[in-house]
KEKE-3310 file (N, C-alpha, C; in steps of 0.2 Angstrom, whole numbers, plus 5000, padded with zeros to 4 digits):
npx = (5837:5830:5825:5834:5838:5825:5827:5837:5834:5823:5832:5838:5828:5825:5836:5838:5826:5832:5841:5834:5828:5837:5842:5831:5830:5842:5838:5829:5836:5845:5834:5830:5840:5844:5832:5832:5844:5839:5830:5840:5848:5837:5834:5849:5849:5835:5828:5837:5842:5832:5830:5843:5843:5833:5837:5847:5841:5832:5839:5844:5832:5830:5839:5839:5826:5828:5839:5830:5822:5830:5834:5822:5818:5827:5837:5844:5854:5859:5857:5864:5869:5854:5852:5861:5858:5845:5850:5858:5847:5839:5849:5847:5837:5834:5846:5840:5827:5833:5838:5829:5817:5804:5786:5776:5785:5790:5779:5778:5790:5789:5779:5785:5793:5785:5782:5791:5797:5788:5788:5800:5798:5790:5798:5808:5800:5798:5812:5813:5804:5811:5823:5818:5812:5823:5831:5823:5820:5833:5833:5821:5827:5838:5830:5822:5833:5837:5828:5825:5838:5834:5826:5832:5840:5832:5827:5838:5840:5828:5830:5822:5813:5795:5793:5800:5796:5787:5793:5802:5793:5787:5799:5801:5789:5790:5803:5799:5791:5799:5805:5798:5797:5810:5808:5799:5807:5815:5806:5795:5784:5766:5759:5769:5769:5756:5757:5766:5761:5750:5756:5761:5751:5745:5755:5752:5742:5741:5752:5749:5743:5755:5767:5780:5790:5792:5786:5791:5797:5789:5780:5790:5789:5776:5775:5790:5795:5781:5774:5783:5786:5774:5771:5782:5780:5766:5772:5781:5770:5764:5773:5776:5764:5763:5775:5771:5760:5759:5772:5777:5771:5771:5784:5784:5775:5783:5792:5786:5782:5793:5797:5789:5795:5807:5801:5796:5805:5810:5802:5801:5814:5813:5805:5809:5820:5815:5807:5819:5825:5813:5813:5825:5825:5813:5820:5828:5825:5816:5823:5831:5823:5817:5830:5830:5821:5826:5837:5833:5824:5834:5841:5828:5828:5839:5838:5827:5833:5845:5837:5830:5840:5846:5836:5836:5848:5846:5836:5842:5852:5843:5839:5849:5854:5843:5844:5857:5853:5844:5853:5862:5851:5849:5860:5860)
npy = (5671:5682:5685:5689:5703:5710:5710:5718:5731:5733:5737:5747:5756:5758:5762:5774:5781:5783:5791:5802:5805:5810:5821:5830:5832:5839:5851:5854:5860:5869:5878:5881:5886:5896:5906:5907:5916:5927:5929:5932:5944:5953:5954:5960:5971:5979:5979:5980:5991:6000:5997:6003:6015:6022:6019:6030:6041:6041:6047:6059:6067:6068:6073:6086:6090:6090:6101:6112:6116:6119:6129:6138:6138:6147:6162:6166:6174:6165:6152:6143:6128:6122:6125:6117:6106:6103:6104:6093:6084:6086:6081:6068:6063:6065:6054:6043:6044:6041:6029:6020:6008:6003:6006:6010:6014:6023:6033:6032:6043:6052:6061:6062:6071:6082:6086:6087:6100:6110:6109:6117:6126:6134:6134:6143:6157:6158:6160:6172:6180:6178:6186:6197:6200:6200:6210:6222:6218:6223:6237:6242:6240:6247:6260:6262:6261:6275:6284:6282:6288:6301:6305:6305:6316:6326:6323:6331:6343:6348:6348:6350:6358:6361:6351:6341:6331:6325:6321:6311:6302:6297:6293:6283:6272:6271:6263:6251:6248:6244:6235:6223:6221:6215:6204:6199:6196:6187:6174:6176:6177:6178:6184:6194:6205:6208:6215:6225:6233:6238:6245:6254:6263:6266:6275:6284:6288:6295:6303:6311:6325:6335:6344:6357:6353:6339:6333:6330:6318:6309:6308:6299:6290:6286:6282:6278:6269:6260:6258:6251:6241:6233:6231:6221:6212:6207:6200:6191:6182:6177:6171:6160:6154:6148:6143:6131:6125:6123:6122:6111:6100:6094:6089:6076:6068:6068:6059:6047:6043:6041:6029:6021:6017:6012:6002:5994:5989:5982:5971:5966:5962:5950:5944:5941:5934:5922:5916:5911:5904:5893:5891:5886:5875:5869:5864:5858:5846:5841:5837:5826:5818:5815:5810:5799:5793:5789:5781:5770:5768:5764:5751:5745:5744:5738:5727:5719:5720:5712:5701:5696:5692:5683:5673:5674:5667:5654:5651:5650:5640:5629:5628:5624:5611:5605:5603:5597:5583:5578:5578:5568:5558:5555:5552:5538)
npz = (4985:4981:4994:5000:4993:4997:5012:5012:5006:5014:5026:5022:5020:5032:5039:5031:5035:5049:5049:5041:5053:5061:5054:5053:5068:5069:5061:5067:5079:5075:5070:5082:5088:5080:5083:5096:5096:5090:5101:5110:5104:5105:5118:5121:5115:5111:5123:5135:5129:5135:5146:5149:5147:5154:5167:5166:5165:5174:5188:5181:5180:5192:5198:5192:5196:5211:5209:5204:5212:5226:5219:5217:5229:5234:5238:5229:5216:5206:5194:5191:5193:5189:5178:5173:5175:5170:5156:5155:5156:5144:5135:5137:5136:5124:5118:5122:5113:5102:5103:5110:5100:5105:5101:5111:5122:5118:5115:5128:5132:5124:5131:5143:5138:5133:5147:5154:5145:5149:5163:5162:5156:5166:5174:5168:5169:5183:5186:5179:5188:5203:5199:5197:5211:5217:5214:5217:5232:5234:5231:5239:5253:5251:5248:5261:5269:5266:5267:5282:5286:5283:5290:5303:5300:5300:5311:5318:5315:5317:5332:5349:5345:5338:5328:5334:5342:5333:5321:5329:5334:5321:5315:5322:5320:5307:5308:5314:5303:5292:5299:5299:5285:5283:5291:5281:5270:5272:5276:5268:5271:5271:5281:5286:5277:5276:5288:5286:5277:5285:5294:5286:5280:5292:5296:5285:5287:5299:5299:5286:5286:5284:5291:5277:5280:5281:5269:5257:5263:5267:5254:5248:5256:5254:5239:5231:5243:5250:5238:5228:5237:5238:5226:5223:5233:5226:5216:5222:5229:5218:5210:5222:5223:5210:5210:5220:5214:5202:5196:5207:5205:5193:5193:5198:5191:5180:5186:5188:5175:5169:5180:5173:5161:5166:5173:5165:5156:5164:5168:5152:5151:5162:5155:5141:5145:5152:5143:5135:5141:5142:5129:5128:5136:5130:5117:5122:5127:5117:5108:5116:5115:5104:5100:5108:5102:5088:5092:5099:5088:5077:5084:5084:5071:5068:5074:5068:5056:5056:5062:5050:5043:5048:5047:5033:5027:5036:5029:5015:5020:5022:5009:5004:5009:5005:4990:4991:4996:4988:4975:4981:4979:4966:4962:4965)
capx = (5841:5825:5823:5841:5837:5820:5828:5843:5829:5821:5837:5839:5822:5824:5842:5836:5821:5834:5844:5831:5824:5843:5841:5825:5833:5848:5833:5825:5840:5848:5831:5829:5846:5843:5826:5834:5847:5836:5828:5846:5847:5831:5836:5853:5848:5830:5826:5843:5844:5826:5832:5850:5841:5827:5841:5851:5834:5828:5845:5846:5826:5831:5846:5835:5821:5831:5842:5825:5817:5832:5835:5818:5816:5834:5835:5853:5852:5865:5855:5869:5867:5847:5851:5864:5852:5841:5853:5857:5840:5839:5854:5848:5832:5838:5848:5834:5823:5838:5840:5824:5811:5797:5782:5773:5790:5793:5774:5778:5795:5786:5775:5790:5797:5780:5782:5800:5798:5782:5793:5806:5796:5787:5805:5810:5795:5798:5818:5814:5801:5816:5827:5815:5811:5829:5834:5817:5822:5839:5829:5818:5832:5842:5826:5822:5839:5838:5822:5826:5843:5832:5821:5836:5843:5826:5826:5843:5838:5822:5829:5820:5807:5790:5793:5804:5792:5782:5799:5805:5788:5786:5804:5802:5785:5795:5809:5795:5787:5806:5806:5791:5799:5817:5806:5795:5813:5817:5803:5792:5778:5764:5758:5772:5769:5751:5757:5768:5757:5745:5761:5764:5744:5743:5758:5751:5735:5742:5753:5745:5744:5761:5771:5783:5797:5791:5781:5797:5800:5781:5780:5796:5787:5771:5777:5794:5796:5777:5772:5787:5785:5767:5773:5786:5776:5763:5777:5784:5766:5762:5778:5775:5758:5767:5779:5767:5752:5760:5779:5780:5765:5774:5789:5782:5772:5788:5796:5781:5781:5799:5799:5785:5799:5812:5795:5793:5809:5814:5799:5802:5818:5812:5799:5814:5824:5810:5805:5825:5826:5810:5815:5830:5822:5810:5823:5833:5817:5813:5832:5833:5816:5820:5838:5829:5817:5829:5840:5827:5822:5840:5840:5823:5829:5846:5836:5823:5838:5848:5832:5829:5846:5847:5830:5837:5853:5843:5832:5846:5855:5839:5838:5857:5854:5838:5848:5862:5848:5843:5858:5862:5844:5850:5866:5856)
capy = (5679:5685:5685:5694:5708:5713:5712:5722:5735:5733:5740:5754:5761:5758:5767:5781:5784:5785:5798:5807:5810:5813:5827:5832:5836:5843:5855:5859:5863:5875:5884:5883:5893:5906:5908:5909:5920:5932:5933:5936:5949:5957:5954:5964:5979:5984:5979:5982:5997:6003:5997:6009:6023:6022:6021:6036:6046:6044:6052:6064:6070:6067:6078:6092:6091:6095:6106:6118:6117:6121:6137:6142:6143:6151:6168:6169:6173:6160:6146:6139:6122:6122:6125:6111:6097:6104:6102:6084:6080:6086:6076:6060:6063:6064:6049:6038:6044:6038:6021:6016:6008:6003:6012:6012:6017:6030:6038:6037:6043:6060:6061:6065:6077:6088:6087:6092:6106:6112:6111:6119:6133:6136:6136:6151:6160:6158:6162:6178:6182:6179:6192:6204:6200:6202:6217:6224:6219:6228:6242:6242:6242:6257:6265:6264:6266:6283:6286:6282:6294:6307:6307:6307:6321:6331:6327:6334:6351:6354:6346:6355:6363:6359:6346:6336:6325:6322:6316:6306:6297:6295:6289:6276:6271:6269:6256:6244:6245:6241:6226:6216:6221:6211:6197:6195:6195:6181:6170:6177:6175:6184:6189:6202:6208:6212:6218:6229:6237:6240:6249:6262:6263:6270:6281:6290:6291:6298:6308:6313:6331:6337:6352:6358:6351:6332:6333:6326:6313:6307:6305:6294:6282:6280:6281:6276:6263:6255:6255:6246:6233:6230:6227:6217:6206:6203:6195:6184:6181:6174:6165:6154:6151:6145:6133:6126:6125:6125:6117:6107:6093:6092:6083:6069:6065:6065:6053:6043:6039:6036:6024:6016:6015:6005:5995:5990:5987:5975:5965:5962:5958:5945:5939:5937:5931:5918:5913:5911:5897:5889:5889:5880:5869:5862:5861:5852:5842:5839:5833:5821:5812:5812:5805:5793:5788:5787:5776:5766:5766:5762:5748:5741:5743:5733:5721:5717:5716:5704:5695:5693:5692:5677:5669:5672:5663:5649:5647:5646:5633:5622:5626:5621:5606:5601:5602:5591:5576:5577:5577:5559:5551:5557:5546:5531)
capz = (4983:4982:5000:5003:4992:4999:5017:5010:5003:5021:5031:5018:5022:5039:5040:5028:5040:5054:5044:5042:5061:5064:5051:5057:5075:5068:5057:5074:5084:5070:5068:5087:5089:5077:5087:5102:5095:5090:5107:5112:5101:5107:5125:5122:5111:5112:5131:5139:5129:5138:5154:5153:5146:5160:5172:5164:5165:5182:5191:5179:5182:5201:5200:5189:5203:5215:5208:5203:5219:5229:5217:5218:5235:5239:5238:5226:5208:5202:5193:5184:5193:5188:5172:5168:5177:5163:5149:5155:5155:5138:5132:5141:5132:5116:5117:5124:5109:5097:5106:5110:5097:5106:5099:5117:5125:5113:5116:5137:5133:5122:5138:5149:5135:5134:5153:5154:5144:5154:5170:5161:5155:5175:5179:5167:5173:5190:5188:5180:5196:5206:5197:5199:5216:5223:5213:5221:5238:5237:5230:5245:5257:5251:5250:5267:5275:5264:5272:5290:5288:5280:5296:5307:5300:5300:5318:5321:5312:5321:5339:5353:5341:5336:5326:5336:5345:5328:5319:5332:5331:5314:5313:5327:5317:5301:5310:5314:5296:5289:5304:5297:5276:5284:5290:5275:5264:5275:5276:5264:5277:5270:5288:5287:5271:5278:5294:5283:5272:5288:5298:5284:5280:5299:5297:5281:5290:5308:5297:5281:5284:5289:5288:5272:5278:5279:5264:5252:5265:5264:5246:5248:5261:5249:5232:5232:5246:5250:5231:5228:5241:5235:5216:5225:5237:5224:5211:5226:5230:5214:5211:5228:5220:5204:5213:5225:5211:5194:5194:5208:5204:5187:5195:5201:5186:5174:5189:5189:5169:5171:5183:5169:5158:5169:5177:5158:5154:5169:5166:5147:5152:5166:5150:5137:5148:5153:5136:5131:5146:5141:5122:5128:5139:5128:5111:5123:5129:5111:5105:5119:5114:5096:5100:5112:5097:5084:5095:5098:5081:5075:5087:5081:5063:5067:5075:5062:5047:5060:5062:5045:5039:5051:5045:5027:5029:5039:5022:5010:5023:5021:5000:5000:5012:5000:4986:4993:4997:4981:4972:4983:4976:4957:4958:4966)
cpx = (5836:5824:5830:5840:5830:5824:5833:5838:5825:5826:5838:5835:5822:5830:5841:5830:5825:5837:5840:5829:5831:5844:5836:5828:5839:5846:5831:5829:5843:5841:5828:5836:5846:5838:5828:5841:5844:5832:5834:5847:5843:5832:5843:5852:5842:5828:5831:5843:5838:5829:5839:5847:5837:5831:5847:5847:5833:5836:5845:5840:5827:5834:5841:5830:5822:5834:5838:5823:5822:5833:5829:5815:5820:5833:5842:5850:5855:5859:5857:5868:5859:5847:5856:5861:5850:5844:5857:5852:5838:5843:5852:5842:5831:5841:5844:5830:5826:5837:5834:5820:5805:5794:5780:5778:5791:5788:5776:5784:5794:5782:5779:5794:5793:5781:5786:5800:5793:5784:5798:5804:5792:5793:5807:5807:5797:5807:5816:5809:5807:5821:5825:5814:5816:5832:5827:5820:5827:5836:5825:5822:5835:5837:5824:5826:5839:5833:5822:5833:5839:5829:5827:5840:5839:5826:5830:5841:5834:5824:5827:5813:5801:5788:5796:5799:5790:5788:5801:5800:5786:5792:5803:5795:5787:5799:5803:5791:5793:5808:5803:5794:5806:5814:5804:5802:5814:5813:5799:5786:5773:5761:5762:5772:5761:5753:5763:5765:5752:5749:5760:5758:5743:5747:5758:5746:5736:5745:5753:5744:5749:5763:5776:5787:5798:5787:5785:5797:5794:5779:5784:5793:5782:5773:5782:5794:5786:5774:5776:5787:5780:5767:5778:5783:5770:5767:5778:5778:5762:5766:5779:5766:5759:5770:5775:5762:5755:5768:5782:5775:5769:5779:5788:5776:5777:5792:5793:5779:5788:5801:5794:5790:5804:5807:5797:5798:5812:5809:5799:5810:5819:5807:5804:5819:5821:5809:5812:5825:5820:5811:5820:5829:5818:5814:5828:5830:5817:5818:5830:5826:5818:5825:5836:5826:5822:5834:5839:5826:5828:5841:5835:5826:5835:5842:5831:5828:5841:5843:5829:5835:5846:5842:5832:5843:5851:5839:5835:5852:5850:5839:5843:5856:5849:5840:5854:5859:5846:5848:5859:5858:5847:5855:5863:5854)
cpy = (5684:5689:5690:5702:5711:5714:5718:5731:5739:5738:5746:5760:5762:5764:5773:5785:5787:5792:5803:5811:5812:5820:5831:5837:5840:5851:5860:5864:5871:5880:5886:5890:5898:5909:5911:5915:5927:5935:5935:5943:5957:5959:5959:5972:5981:5984:5981:5990:6002:6004:6002:6015:6025:6025:6028:6040:6049:6048:6058:6069:6070:6075:6087:6094:6095:6100:6115:6120:6120:6129:6141:6145:6146:6158:6171:6169:6169:6154:6143:6130:6119:6119:6118:6106:6097:6100:6096:6082:6081:6080:6070:6059:6062:6058:6044:6038:6041:6030:6018:6014:6003:6007:6013:6016:6022:6033:6041:6041:6053:6061:6066:6070:6082:6090:6091:6099:6111:6114:6116:6127:6138:6138:6143:6157:6162:6161:6169:6183:6184:6185:6197:6207:6202:6208:6223:6225:6223:6236:6246:6244:6245:6260:6265:6264:6274:6285:6291:6288:6301:6310:6307:6314:6327:6332:6329:6340:6353:6350:6351:6359:6360:6352:6339:6330:6321:6316:6310:6301:6294:6290:6281:6270:6268:6263:6251:6242:6240:6235:6221:6217:6216:6204:6194:6194:6191:6175:6172:6173:6179:6187:6197:6205:6212:6218:6224:6236:6239:6245:6256:6264:6270:6277:6286:6294:6297:6304:6313:6320:6333:6343:6351:6351:6342:6329:6327:6317:6308:6304:6299:6287:6280:6279:6278:6267:6258:6255:6249:6239:6231:6226:6221:6209:6204:6198:6191:6180:6176:6170:6161:6150:6146:6139:6131:6122:6121:6120:6113:6100:6093:6084:6077:6064:6062:6058:6047:6039:6039:6030:6018:6013:6010:6001:5990:5985:5981:5971:5962:5960:5952:5941:5938:5936:5922:5913:5911:5904:5893:5887:5884:5874:5862:5861:5855:5846:5836:5836:5826:5816:5810:5807:5800:5788:5786:5782:5771:5762:5761:5755:5742:5740:5738:5725:5715:5716:5710:5697:5690:5692:5684:5672:5668:5666:5656:5646:5645:5640:5627:5623:5622:5612:5601:5599:5595:5584:5573:5575:5569:5555:5551:5551:5540:5529)
cpz = (4983:4987:5002:5001:4995:5007:5017:5009:5011:5025:5028:5020:5028:5042:5038:5034:5048:5053:5045:5048:5063:5062:5053:5064:5073:5062:5063:5078:5079:5071:5076:5091:5087:5080:5093:5102:5094:5097:5111:5113:5104:5114:5127:5119:5114:5121:5135:5139:5133:5145:5155:5152:5151:5167:5173:5166:5172:5187:5189:5179:5188:5202:5198:5194:5208:5214:5209:5208:5223:5227:5218:5224:5241:5237:5231:5221:5204:5200:5188:5185:5192:5180:5169:5169:5171:5156:5149:5154:5148:5133:5134:5136:5124:5113:5116:5116:5103:5098:5106:5104:5097:5107:5108:5121:5123:5116:5125:5136:5129:5127:5143:5146:5135:5141:5156:5152:5145:5158:5168:5160:5161:5177:5176:5170:5179:5192:5186:5185:5199:5204:5197:5205:5219:5219:5216:5229:5238:5236:5238:5251:5258:5252:5256:5271:5275:5268:5282:5292:5288:5288:5302:5306:5300:5308:5323:5320:5318:5330:5342:5352:5341:5335:5327:5337:5338:5323:5322:5332:5324:5311:5317:5323:5313:5302:5310:5309:5293:5293:5300:5290:5279:5285:5286:5269:5267:5275:5269:5266:5274:5274:5288:5283:5271:5282:5291:5280:5277:5292:5293:5282:5286:5299:5291:5283:5296:5303:5289:5282:5289:5286:5281:5274:5279:5275:5260:5257:5264:5259:5246:5250:5256:5242:5230:5235:5246:5242:5229:5231:5239:5231:5219:5229:5233:5219:5218:5227:5223:5210:5213:5224:5214:5205:5216:5221:5203:5192:5198:5208:5198:5187:5195:5196:5179:5179:5190:5179:5167:5174:5178:5165:5162:5172:5171:5156:5157:5169:5157:5148:5155:5159:5145:5139:5151:5147:5132:5133:5143:5135:5123:5131:5134:5120:5118:5127:5124:5107:5109:5117:5107:5096:5102:5106:5092:5088:5094:5090:5076:5078:5084:5074:5064:5069:5073:5055:5052:5060:5055:5041:5040:5048:5035:5026:5033:5031:5018:5014:5022:5015:4999:5003:5008:4992:4985:4993:4990:4977:4975:4979:4968:4956:4959:4961)
residu = (MET:GLU:HIS:SER:LYS:LYS:THR:LEU:ILE:GLY:SER:LEU:VAL:GLY:TYR:SER:ALA:VAL:VAL:LEU:LEU:ILE:ALA:PHE:VAL:GLY:ALA:ILE:SER:ILE:PHE:GLN:ILE:GLY:THR:LEU:GLY:GLU:ASN:VAL:GLU:TYR:LEU:ALA:LYS:ASP:VAL:ALA:GLY:LYS:VAL:LYS:ASN:SER:THR:GLU:LEU:GLU:PRO:ALA:LEU:LEU:ASN:MET:LYS:THR:ALA:VAL:GLU:GLU:PHE:VAL:ARG:SER:SER:ARG:ASP:ASP:SER:SER:GLU:ALA:ASP:GLN:SER:ILE:LYS:LYS:VAL:ASN:GLN:VAL:LEU:GLY:LYS:ALA:GLU:GLU:GLU:ILE:LYS:ASP:ASP:ASP:THR:LEU:GLU:THR:LEU:ASN:GLU:ILE:LYS:LEU:LEU:THR:ASP:GLU:TYR:VAL:GLU:LYS:TYR:ARG:ASP:ILE:ALA:ASN:MET:ILE:SER:ILE:ARG:ASN:LYS:ASN:GLN:SER:SER:ILE:VAL:SER:ILE:GLY:ASN:ASP:ILE:TYR:GLU:GLU:LEU:GLY:MET:LEU:SER:GLU:GLU:HIS:GLN:GLY:GLY:VAL:LEU:SER:ASP:LYS:ILE:ALA:ARG:LEU:GLN:ASN:ARG:PHE:LEU:GLU:ALA:THR:VAL:ASP:VAL:GLU:LYS:TYR:PHE:VAL:THR:TYR:ASP:ALA:GLN:TYR:ALA:ILE:SER:THR:GLU:ASP:LYS:ILE:THR:LEU:ILE:LEU:ASP:GLU:PHE:GLY:VAL:VAL:GLU:GLU:GLU:LEU:GLN:ASP:VAL:MET:TYR:THR:ILE:GLU:ASP:ASP:TYR:LEU:ASP:THR:PHE:LEU:GLY:VAL:SER:ALA:VAL:ILE:SER:LYS:MET:ASN:GLN:MET:ILE:ASP:GLN:GLU:LEU:PHE:PRO:ILE:ALA:PRO:LYS:ILE:MET:ALA:LEU:THR:LYS:GLU:ILE:SER:ASP:SER:GLY:TRP:ALA:ASP:MET:GLU:THR:ALA:ARG:GLN:GLY:ALA:GLU:ASN:ARG:VAL:GLY:SER:THR:ARG:THR:LEU:ILE:ILE:ILE:LEU:GLY:ILE:ILE:ALA:ILE:ALA:LEU:GLY:MET:LEU:ILE:GLY:PHE:ILE:SER:SER:THR:ARG:ALA:ALA:ARG:ALA:GLU:ARG:GLU:ASN:GLU:ARG:GLN:ARG:SER:CYS:ARG:GLY:ARG:HIS:GLY:ASN:VAL:SER:GLU:PHE)
# end
């Protein structure tokens, strides 16, 4: 009886160990599933959000760069396309600031915003210069046409007179200067600005002392035409310098920082994916190992219990047999 009781207690202890092991496997599974859920949430929200915002930001910035560069290299006044692209970039940046939580990414995003603000400020300054340039270009062309027409009328008035040849030479020289002006306004090549100034300076030197009939037109050539042209060419020269040295170098810096965010997002996504896979794999392996251990332990406990039970049964049988023999002896 005592032996059976010990066997029962041993069996209960063994099976309790198996139950505890199974419970431990369950607890580990629940913990790993919770951790995996956190990884999935991080992957779905933070990492995916970073990648999503970078994929929206890159084309918006590229579109802004293209629109701004096309505008500043053109001769048109309409900047609506460039302005719309800048507005879109600011919207995307604002949305990214709200959605991205990673401190390092937010720091990079702030650098992008500062550079974008600088880029837009340079663009605004250049856009103002373009407006001034275009207005003064039209003014110079109009003044040139008026001067040429006035010289033509003076030539007709003094046809056959002593001033006729002088006016004709002045008109031809001025026409040569206006041709260079037109070439400059088409190409914005500095050589045409230099040649224009040289030709008009020669006109002023050659016809510096003129008859009263030519004084007004000479003043117009010097004060209105040449001075206005020099002012416009100075604005254009400064503008081109700003475009090449101040505006254009900013865009590649912005694009490089945007690529950093994109690359970081994809790298984080890959790391999180691999982490999730590794965690799933390790959890599966651990559960299999603990399951095998639980099964083996259960089998071992079962074997031990059955062995003990068989031994106890044999002991009981022996004791009954002994009692039976003692009973027979007493009868004799």
